[in-house]
PDB file of N, H, CA, C and O in Angstrom:
ATOM      1  N   MET A   1      59.151 -12.124  11.344  1.00  0.00           N
ATOM      2  CA  MET A   1      59.446 -13.505  11.649  1.00  0.00           C
ATOM      3  C   MET A   1      58.633 -13.918  12.879  1.00  0.00           C
ATOM      4  O   MET A   1      58.504 -13.155  13.837  1.00  0.00           O
ATOM      5  N   LYS A   2      58.092 -15.128  12.838  1.00  0.00           N
ATOM      6  H   LYS A   2      58.197 -15.748  12.060  1.00  0.00           H
ATOM      7  CA  LYS A   2      57.296 -15.623  13.954  1.00  0.00           C
ATOM      8  C   LYS A   2      58.190 -15.881  15.164  1.00  0.00           C
ATOM      9  O   LYS A   2      59.365 -16.214  15.010  1.00  0.00           O
ATOM     10  N   PRO A   3      57.637 -15.726  16.365  1.00  0.00           N
ATOM     11  CA  PRO A   3      58.447 -15.891  17.582  1.00  0.00           C
ATOM     12  C   PRO A   3      59.112 -17.264  17.702  1.00  0.00           C
ATOM     13  O   PRO A   3      60.277 -17.347  18.090  1.00  0.00           O
ATOM     14  N   THR A   4      58.397 -18.333  17.379  1.00  0.00           N
ATOM     15  H   THR A   4      57.450 -18.266  17.064  1.00  0.00           H
ATOM     16  CA  THR A   4      58.999 -19.662  17.509  1.00  0.00           C
ATOM     17  C   THR A   4      60.147 -19.847  16.522  1.00  0.00           C
ATOM     18  O   THR A   4      61.168 -20.452  16.848  1.00  0.00           O
ATOM     19  N   LYS A   5      59.971 -19.327  15.330  1.00  0.00           N
ATOM     20  H   LYS A   5      59.142 -18.836  15.064  1.00  0.00           H
ATOM     21  CA  LYS A   5      61.034 -19.431  14.326  1.00  0.00           C
ATOM     22  C   LYS A   5      62.252 -18.621  14.765  1.00  0.00           C
ATOM     23  O   LYS A   5      63.391 -19.047  14.574  1.00  0.00           O
ATOM     24  N   SER A   6      62.009 -17.470  15.344  1.00  0.00           N
ATOM     25  H   SER A   6      61.084 -17.123  15.499  1.00  0.00           H
ATOM     26  CA  SER A   6      63.087 -16.623  15.838  1.00  0.00           C
ATOM     27  C   SER A   6      63.865 -17.321  16.957  1.00  0.00           C
ATOM     28  O   SER A   6      65.095 -17.272  16.988  1.00  0.00           O
ATOM     29  N   LEU A   7      63.146 -17.966  17.869  1.00  0.00           N
ATOM     30  H   LEU A   7      62.147 -18.005  17.844  1.00  0.00           H
ATOM     31  CA  LEU A   7      63.805 -18.675  18.966  1.00  0.00           C
ATOM     32  C   LEU A   7      64.648 -19.840  18.449  1.00  0.00           C
ATOM     33  O   LEU A   7      65.751 -20.084  18.938  1.00  0.00           O
ATOM     34  N   LYS A   8      64.125 -20.546  17.470  1.00  0.00           N
ATOM     35  H   LYS A   8      63.229 -20.348  17.073  1.00  0.00           H
ATOM     36  CA  LYS A   8      64.884 -21.660  16.890  1.00  0.00           C
ATOM     37  C   LYS A   8      66.146 -21.155  16.195  1.00  0.00           C
ATOM     38  O   LYS A   8      67.195 -21.798  16.254  1.00  0.00           O
ATOM     39  N   GLN A   9      66.038 -20.005  15.539  1.00  0.00           N
ATOM     40  H   GLN A   9      65.187 -19.484  15.491  1.00  0.00           H
ATOM     41  CA  GLN A   9      67.202 -19.419  14.884  1.00  0.00           C
ATOM     42  C   GLN A   9      68.238 -19.006  15.933  1.00  0.00           C
ATOM     43  O   GLN A   9      69.433 -19.228  15.740  1.00  0.00           O
ATOM     44  N   GLN A  10      67.796 -18.418  17.023  1.00  0.00           N
ATOM     45  H   GLN A  10      66.825 -18.238  17.180  1.00  0.00           H
ATOM     46  CA  GLN A  10      68.713 -18.036  18.093  1.00  0.00           C
ATOM     47  C   GLN A  10      69.397 -19.267  18.684  1.00  0.00           C
ATOM     48  O   GLN A  10      70.570 -19.211  19.051  1.00  0.00           O
ATOM     49  N   ALA A  11      68.665 -20.377  18.776  1.00  0.00           N
ATOM     50  H   ALA A  11      67.711 -20.422  18.478  1.00  0.00           H
ATOM     51  CA  ALA A  11      69.247 -21.622  19.276  1.00  0.00           C
ATOM     52  C   ALA A  11      70.355 -22.106  18.342  1.00  0.00           C
ATOM     53  O   ALA A  11      71.408 -22.549  18.800  1.00  0.00           O
ATOM     54  N   ARG A  12      70.114 -22.021  17.035  1.00  0.00           N
ATOM     55  H   ARG A  12      69.259 -21.661  16.663  1.00  0.00           H
ATOM     56  CA  ARG A  12      71.143 -22.437  16.073  1.00  0.00           C
ATOM     57  C   ARG A  12      72.393 -21.567  16.193  1.00  0.00           C
ATOM     58  O   ARG A  12      73.515 -22.071  16.127  1.00  0.00           O
ATOM     59  N   VAL A  13      72.198 -20.279  16.366  1.00  0.00           N
ATOM     60  H   VAL A  13      71.287 -19.870  16.420  1.00  0.00           H
ATOM     61  CA  VAL A  13      73.328 -19.357  16.504  1.00  0.00           C
ATOM     62  C   VAL A  13      74.107 -19.658  17.784  1.00  0.00           C
ATOM     63  O   VAL A  13      75.338 -19.641  17.781  1.00  0.00           O
ATOM     64  N   ALA A  14      73.402 -19.929  18.864  1.00  0.00           N
ATOM     65  H   ALA A  14      72.402 -19.942  18.867  1.00  0.00           H
ATOM     66  CA  ALA A  14      74.066 -20.246  20.130  1.00  0.00           C
ATOM     67  C   ALA A  14      74.848 -21.554  20.026  1.00  0.00           C
ATOM     68  O   ALA A  14      75.954 -21.653  20.557  1.00  0.00           O
ATOM     69  N   GLU A  15      74.292 -22.549  19.353  1.00  0.00           N
ATOM     70  H   GLU A  15      73.393 -22.468  18.922  1.00  0.00           H
ATOM     71  CA  GLU A  15      75.000 -23.821  19.152  1.00  0.00           C
ATOM     72  C   GLU A  15      76.273 -23.599  18.334  1.00  0.00           C
ATOM     73  O   GLU A  15      77.327 -24.155  18.644  1.00  0.00           O
ATOM     74  N   LYS A  16      76.164 -22.796  17.308  1.00  0.00           N
ATOM     75  H   LYS A  16      75.309 -22.344  17.056  1.00  0.00           H
ATOM     76  CA  LYS A  16      77.321 -22.511  16.460  1.00  0.00           C
ATOM     77  C   LYS A  16      78.402 -21.783  17.263  1.00  0.00           C
ATOM     78  O   LYS A  16      79.588 -22.085  17.133  1.00  0.00           O
ATOM     79  N   ALA A  17      77.989 -20.836  18.080  1.00  0.00           N
ATOM     80  H   ALA A  17      77.025 -20.591  18.186  1.00  0.00           H
ATOM     81  CA  ALA A  17      78.937 -20.106  18.917  1.00  0.00           C
ATOM     82  C   ALA A  17      79.595 -21.042  19.925  1.00  0.00           C
ATOM     83  O   ALA A  17      80.782 -20.905  20.218  1.00  0.00           O
ATOM     84  N   ALA A  18      78.829 -21.992  20.455  1.00  0.00           N
ATOM     85  H   ALA A  18      77.864 -22.104  20.217  1.00  0.00           H
ATOM     86  CA  ALA A  18      79.374 -22.948  21.422  1.00  0.00           C
ATOM     87  C   ALA A  18      80.459 -23.806  20.781  1.00  0.00           C
ATOM     88  O   ALA A  18      81.442 -24.158  21.434  1.00  0.00           O
ATOM     89  N   GLN A  19      80.287 -24.136  19.525  1.00  0.00           N
ATOM     90  H   GLN A  19      79.489 -23.850  18.994  1.00  0.00           H
ATOM     91  CA  GLN A  19      81.280 -24.959  18.831  1.00  0.00           C
ATOM     92  C   GLN A  19      82.557 -24.180  18.540  1.00  0.00           C
ATOM     93  O   GLN A  19      83.638 -24.764  18.465  1.00  0.00           O
ATOM     94  N   GLN A  20      82.439 -22.878  18.378  1.00  0.00           N
ATOM     95  H   GLN A  20      81.562 -22.403  18.439  1.00  0.00           H
ATOM     96  CA  GLN A  20      83.587 -22.070  17.977  1.00  0.00           C
ATOM     97  C   GLN A  20      84.396 -21.528  19.151  1.00  0.00           C
ATOM     98  O   GLN A  20      85.558 -21.162  18.977  1.00  0.00           O
ATOM     99  N   VAL A  21      83.808 -21.469  20.330  1.00  0.00           N
ATOM    100  H   VAL A  21      82.863 -21.765  20.471  1.00  0.00           H
ATOM    101  CA  VAL A  21      84.489 -20.862  21.468  1.00  0.00           C
ATOM    102  C   VAL A  21      85.507 -21.846  22.060  1.00  0.00           C
ATOM    103  O   VAL A  21      85.290 -23.057  22.056  1.00  0.00           O
ATOM    104  N   ALA A  22      86.611 -21.308  22.562  1.00  0.00           N
ATOM    105  H   ALA A  22      86.788 -20.324  22.565  1.00  0.00           H
ATOM    106  CA  ALA A  22      87.677 -22.147  23.109  1.00  0.00           C
ATOM    107  C   ALA A  22      87.433 -22.510  24.574  1.00  0.00           C
ATOM    108  O   ALA A  22      87.852 -23.576  25.023  1.00  0.00           O
ATOM    109  N   ASP A  23      86.771 -21.648  25.309  1.00  0.00           N
ATOM    110  H   ASP A  23      86.431 -20.781  24.944  1.00  0.00           H
ATOM    111  CA  ASP A  23      86.539 -21.856  26.737  1.00  0.00           C
ATOM    112  C   ASP A  23      85.390 -22.845  26.959  1.00  0.00           C
ATOM    113  O   ASP A  23      84.283 -22.638  26.462  1.00  0.00           O
ATOM    114  N   ALA A  24      85.656 -23.910  27.701  1.00  0.00           N
ATOM    115  H   ALA A  24      86.556 -24.078  28.105  1.00  0.00           H
ATOM    116  CA  ALA A  24      84.653 -24.957  27.938  1.00  0.00           C
ATOM    117  C   ALA A  24      83.459 -24.427  28.730  1.00  0.00           C
ATOM    118  O   ALA A  24      82.321 -24.812  28.463  1.00  0.00           O
ATOM    119  N   PHE A  25      83.705 -23.554  29.694  1.00  0.00           N
ATOM    120  H   PHE A  25      84.630 -23.241  29.912  1.00  0.00           H
ATOM    121  CA  PHE A  25      82.614 -23.004  30.503  1.00  0.00           C
ATOM    122  C   PHE A  25      81.651 -22.205  29.629  1.00  0.00           C
ATOM    123  O   PHE A  25      80.434 -22.362  29.728  1.00  0.00           O
ATOM    124  N   VAL A  26      82.198 -21.361  28.785  1.00  0.00           N
ATOM    125  H   VAL A  26      83.187 -21.234  28.704  1.00  0.00           H
ATOM    126  CA  VAL A  26      81.372 -20.540  27.897  1.00  0.00           C
ATOM    127  C   VAL A  26      80.627 -21.432  26.901  1.00  0.00           C
ATOM    128  O   VAL A  26      79.465 -21.175  26.585  1.00  0.00           O
ATOM    129  N   ALA A  27      81.287 -22.466  26.413  1.00  0.00           N
ATOM    130  H   ALA A  27      82.230 -22.674  26.670  1.00  0.00           H
ATOM    131  CA  ALA A  27      80.639 -23.395  25.481  1.00  0.00           C
ATOM    132  C   ALA A  27      79.435 -24.059  26.142  1.00  0.00           C
ATOM    133  O   ALA A  27      78.377 -24.185  25.526  1.00  0.00           O
ATOM    134  N   ASN A  28      79.594 -24.481  27.388  1.00  0.00           N
ATOM    135  H   ASN A  28      80.453 -24.379  27.889  1.00  0.00           H
ATOM    136  CA  ASN A  28      78.473 -25.101  28.105  1.00  0.00           C
ATOM    137  C   ASN A  28      77.341 -24.108  28.337  1.00  0.00           C
ATOM    138  O   ASN A  28      76.168 -24.473  28.256  1.00  0.00           O
ATOM    139  N   GLN A  29      77.682 -22.873  28.621  1.00  0.00           N
ATOM    140  H   GLN A  29      78.635 -22.577  28.686  1.00  0.00           H
ATOM    141  CA  GLN A  29      76.666 -21.837  28.815  1.00  0.00           C
ATOM    142  C   GLN A  29      75.889 -21.596  27.515  1.00  0.00           C
ATOM    143  O   GLN A  29      74.669 -21.433  27.538  1.00  0.00           O
ATOM    144  N   MET A  30      76.588 -21.574  26.406  1.00  0.00           N
ATOM    145  H   MET A  30      77.579 -21.707  26.387  1.00  0.00           H
ATOM    146  CA  MET A  30      75.933 -21.357  25.112  1.00  0.00           C
ATOM    147  C   MET A  30      75.037 -22.541  24.748  1.00  0.00           C
ATOM    148  O   MET A  30      73.960 -22.359  24.182  1.00  0.00           O
ATOM    149  N   LYS A  31      75.486 -23.753  25.076  1.00  0.00           N
ATOM    150  H   LYS A  31      76.362 -23.901  25.536  1.00  0.00           H
ATOM    151  CA  LYS A  31      74.658 -24.937  24.816  1.00  0.00           C
ATOM    152  C   LYS A  31      73.399 -24.903  25.676  1.00  0.00           C
ATOM    153  O   LYS A  31      72.314 -25.259  25.215  1.00  0.00           O
ATOM    154  N   ALA A  32      73.547 -24.475  26.925  1.00  0.00           N
ATOM    155  H   ALA A  32      74.428 -24.186  27.300  1.00  0.00           H
ATOM    156  CA  ALA A  32      72.389 -24.359  27.812  1.00  0.00           C
ATOM    157  C   ALA A  32      71.420 -23.298  27.293  1.00  0.00           C
ATOM    158  O   ALA A  32      70.203 -23.477  27.353  1.00  0.00           O
ATOM    159  N   LEU A  33      71.956 -22.214  26.792  1.00  0.00           N
ATOM    160  H   LEU A  33      72.944 -22.068  26.743  1.00  0.00           H
ATOM    161  CA  LEU A  33      71.130 -21.153  26.221  1.00  0.00           C
ATOM    162  C   LEU A  33      70.367 -21.665  24.996  1.00  0.00           C
ATOM    163  O   LEU A  33      69.182 -21.374  24.832  1.00  0.00           O
ATOM    164  N   ALA A  34      71.040 -22.415  24.152  1.00  0.00           N
ATOM    165  H   ALA A  34      72.002 -22.652  24.286  1.00  0.00           H
ATOM    166  CA  ALA A  34      70.388 -22.989  22.974  1.00  0.00           C
ATOM    167  C   ALA A  34      69.267 -23.929  23.391  1.00  0.00           C
ATOM    168  O   ALA A  34      68.190 -23.930  22.794  1.00  0.00           O
ATOM    169  N   SER A  35      69.526 -24.718  24.405  1.00  0.00           N
ATOM    170  H   SER A  35      70.401 -24.717  24.889  1.00  0.00           H
ATOM    171  CA  SER A  35      68.504 -25.639  24.914  1.00  0.00           C
ATOM    172  C   SER A  35      67.303 -24.872  25.458  1.00  0.00           C
ATOM    173  O   SER A  35      66.158 -25.269  25.244  1.00  0.00           O
ATOM    174  N   ALA A  36      67.564 -23.788  26.152  1.00  0.00           N
ATOM    175  H   ALA A  36      68.495 -23.466  26.325  1.00  0.00           H
ATOM    176  CA  ALA A  36      66.483 -22.965  26.700  1.00  0.00           C
ATOM    177  C   ALA A  36      65.656 -22.330  25.578  1.00  0.00           C
ATOM    178  O   ALA A  36      64.429 -22.269  25.668  1.00  0.00           O
ATOM    179  N   PHE A  37      66.322 -21.863  24.534  1.00  0.00           N
ATOM    180  H   PHE A  37      67.318 -21.913  24.461  1.00  0.00           H
ATOM    181  CA  PHE A  37      65.602 -21.298  23.386  1.00  0.00           C
ATOM    182  C   PHE A  37      64.681 -22.341  22.759  1.00  0.00           C
ATOM    183  O   PHE A  37      63.529 -22.050  22.437  1.00  0.00           O
ATOM    184  N   ARG A  38      65.198 -23.553  22.588  1.00  0.00           N
ATOM    185  H   ARG A  38      66.134 -23.789  22.848  1.00  0.00           H
ATOM    186  CA  ARG A  38      64.383 -24.620  21.985  1.00  0.00           C
ATOM    187  C   ARG A  38      63.200 -24.988  22.875  1.00  0.00           C
ATOM    188  O   ARG A  38      62.093 -25.215  22.388  1.00  0.00           O
ATOM    189  N   ALA A  39      63.441 -25.044  24.180  1.00  0.00           N
ATOM    190  H   ALA A  39      64.341 -24.860  24.576  1.00  0.00           H
ATOM    191  CA  ALA A  39      62.357 -25.369  25.111  1.00  0.00           C
ATOM    192  C   ALA A  39      61.274 -24.293  25.069  1.00  0.00           C
ATOM    193  O   ALA A  39      60.083 -24.606  25.087  1.00  0.00           O
ATOM    194  N   GLN A  40      61.681 -23.043  25.014  1.00  0.00           N
ATOM    195  H   GLN A  40      62.648 -22.789  25.000  1.00  0.00           H
ATOM    196  CA  GLN A  40      60.720 -21.944  24.959  1.00  0.00           C
ATOM    197  C   GLN A  40      59.910 -22.002  23.669  1.00  0.00           C
ATOM    198  O   GLN A  40      58.700 -21.776  23.683  1.00  0.00           O
ATOM    199  N   ALA A  41      60.567 -22.303  22.561  1.00  0.00           N
ATOM    200  H   ALA A  41      61.550 -22.487  22.549  1.00  0.00           H
ATOM    201  CA  ALA A  41      59.858 -22.419  21.284  1.00  0.00           C
ATOM    202  C   ALA A  41      58.847 -23.557  21.336  1.00  0.00           C
ATOM    203  O   ALA A  41      57.741 -23.439  20.807  1.00  0.00           O
ATOM    204  N   LYS A  42      59.226 -24.649  21.968  1.00  0.00           N
ATOM    205  H   LYS A  42      60.124 -24.745  22.398  1.00  0.00           H
ATOM    206  CA  LYS A  42      58.326 -25.803  22.091  1.00  0.00           C
ATOM    207  C   LYS A  42      57.089 -25.442  22.912  1.00  0.00           C
ATOM    208  O   LYS A  42      55.972 -25.810  22.550  1.00  0.00           O
ATOM    209  N   VAL A  43      57.288 -24.727  24.007  1.00  0.00           N
ATOM    210  H   VAL A  43      58.196 -24.428  24.301  1.00  0.00           H
ATOM    211  CA  VAL A  43      56.168 -24.310  24.857  1.00  0.00           C
ATOM    212  C   VAL A  43      55.256 -23.352  24.103  1.00  0.00           C
ATOM    213  O   VAL A  43      54.033 -23.473  24.174  1.00  0.00           O
ATOM    214  N   MET A  44      55.838 -22.408  23.388  1.00  0.00           N
ATOM    215  H   MET A  44      56.831 -22.309  23.331  1.00  0.00           H
ATOM    216  CA  MET A  44      55.030 -21.449  22.632  1.00  0.00           C
ATOM    217  C   MET A  44      54.206 -22.163  21.564  1.00  0.00           C
ATOM    218  O   MET A  44      53.040 -21.829  21.352  1.00  0.00           O
ATOM    219  N   LYS A  45      54.802 -23.138  20.896  1.00  0.00           N
ATOM    220  H   LYS A  45      55.749 -23.410  21.068  1.00  0.00           H
ATOM    221  CA  LYS A  45      54.088 -23.886  19.864  1.00  0.00           C
ATOM    222  C   LYS A  45      52.953 -24.696  20.485  1.00  0.00           C
ATOM    223  O   LYS A  45      51.860 -24.771  19.924  1.00  0.00           O
ATOM    224  N   LYS A  46      53.212 -25.297  21.636  1.00  0.00           N
ATOM    225  H   LYS A  46      54.100 -25.235  22.091  1.00  0.00           H
ATOM    226  CA  LYS A  46      52.195 -26.086  22.337  1.00  0.00           C
ATOM    227  C   LYS A  46      51.029 -25.196  22.762  1.00  0.00           C
ATOM    228  O   LYS A  46      49.868 -25.574  22.601  1.00  0.00           O
ATOM    229  N   ASN A  47      51.333 -24.025  23.300  1.00  0.00           N
ATOM    230  H   ASN A  47      52.276 -23.718  23.430  1.00  0.00           H
ATOM    231  CA  ASN A  47      50.286 -23.096  23.730  1.00  0.00           C
ATOM    232  C   ASN A  47      49.472 -22.585  22.546  1.00  0.00           C
ATOM    233  O   ASN A  47      48.266 -22.374  22.668  1.00  0.00           O
ATOM    234  N   LYS A  48      50.114 -22.389  21.416  1.00  0.00           N
ATOM    235  H   LYS A  48      51.095 -22.561  21.317  1.00  0.00           H
ATOM    236  CA  LYS A  48      49.402 -21.932  20.223  1.00  0.00           C
ATOM    237  C   LYS A  48      48.420 -23.007  19.751  1.00  0.00           C
ATOM    238  O   LYS A  48      47.305 -22.698  19.332  1.00  0.00           O
ATOM    239  N   ARG A  49      48.840 -24.258  19.824  1.00  0.00           N
ATOM    240  H   ARG A  49      49.746 -24.510  20.165  1.00  0.00           H
ATOM    241  CA  ARG A  49      47.954 -25.358  19.435  1.00  0.00           C
ATOM    242  C   ARG A  49      46.744 -25.433  20.354  1.00  0.00           C
ATOM    243  O   ARG A  49      45.633 -25.704  19.898  1.00  0.00           O
ATOM    244  N   LYS A  50      46.953 -25.193  21.654  1.00  0.00           N
ATOM    245  H   LYS A  50      47.856 -24.973  22.024  1.00  0.00           H
ATOM    246  CA  LYS A  50      45.845 -25.226  22.618  1.00  0.00           C
ATOM    247  C   LYS A  50      44.819 -24.147  22.297  1.00  0.00           C
ATOM    248  O   LYS A  50      43.614 -24.391  22.365  1.00  0.00           O
ATOM    249  N   LYS A  51      45.295 -22.952  21.948  1.00  0.00           N
ATOM    250  H   LYS A  51      46.273 -22.754  21.892  1.00  0.00           H
ATOM    251  CA  LYS A  51      44.395 -21.839  21.652  1.00  0.00           C
ATOM    252  C   LYS A  51      43.537 -22.119  20.428  1.00  0.00           C
ATOM    253  O   LYS A  51      42.347 -21.804  20.415  1.00  0.00           O
ATOM    254  N   SER A  52      44.136 -22.710  19.400  1.00  0.00           N
ATOM    255  H   SER A  52      45.102 -22.966  19.410  1.00  0.00           H
ATOM    256  CA  SER A  52      43.399 -22.933  18.158  1.00  0.00           C
ATOM    257  C   SER A  52      42.438 -24.117  18.243  1.00  0.00           C
ATOM    258  O   SER A  52      41.563 -24.261  17.390  1.00  0.00           O
ATOM    259  N   SER A  53      42.587 -24.957  19.249  1.00  0.00           N
ATOM    260  H   SER A  53      43.298 -24.841  19.943  1.00  0.00           H
ATOM    261  CA  SER A  53      41.684 -26.120  19.395  1.00  0.00           C
ATOM    262  C   SER A  53      40.367 -25.756  20.008  1.00  0.00           C
ATOM    263  O   SER A  53      39.511 -26.622  20.192  1.00  0.00           O
TER     264      SER A  53
END
């Protein structure tokens, strides 16, 4: 699996976990983690485009 696809999948899993957890603090942490995964995937995709240009 490609790294960006893997990061996006991890973000989906973290979002799902955030919805299922009862503790608000943990839910916010999981949402932040999902956001970080998506941001990292975006940066990796951007850098890949730069290399191929």
